[in-house]
N, C-alpha and C positions, 0 to 999 in steps of 0.2 A: 447926127451925131455933131455934137459940140467940142469946142475944143477942152475944155475942162474934162469933159466925160472920155474921149480920146486919151489925155497924157495919166488919168485913173485906169486905165486900162494899159496902159503902158509901163504903169507902176509895176500892176499886179503883176502883167507879165514878165516883167524884170527882175522881180521876185522868184518866179517859179522858171525861169532861163535861170538861176544864180547868176544875173548877171551885176555886179555893183556898180560898174562907170556906167548901164543903162538907169538903173535906181536911181543915181545921184543926179542924172542929167531931167530923167524925165519927173524927180520931185522937185526939182529947181524949176521945170516951168510949168505944174503943178501951180507952185506956191503963186508963180509969176500971175497965173490967171485967178487968184483966188481961191484954189482950194485949200480949205481947214487942215488943223495934223488931224483931226477925227473920222471925215474922207479918207485921208491916205494913210492912216492906221487902218481902218475899212478895204481897201484895194492891197495893202501889203498880207491883209490876212486873207483873204480871197487870194492873193498869190501863193500864200503859204502852204493853204488847204490843196487848191491843185498842185505845187512841189510834190505834198505828203500824196497825194493820190496815185500820182504818177511812178514816184518811188514802191510803193506798194505794189502797183502792179509790175514795175520791173525786176524785181527780189523775186517776184512769184514765175513768171517767164522764165528769171533765170536757173532757177527751179529745175526746171522742163527743160533744159540744155543737157543738165548734168543725167536727165532720164533717158535721154535718145540713146539706142546702139553706138558703139563704137564703129567708125566708119561710115556712117551714115549721116547724109543731112539734116541738120535739124528741122523741122516743120516753120515755116515760118506764116 
């Protein structure tokens, strides 16, 4: 995997991790390697999709916590 691809992955991961300093750093590194705005846009969109999917799953899981019987440990 080349450096450009690693930075694009890091851009997407930064978005999904909600890490603004990470995104700033990796976007700058990517640009220095010649990554285009369109490539950055695609990586950002992938990060958004991952974040959205993870967010939906944790919200659904949180509802199962409410369904647990009082005084019992939640199933993990």
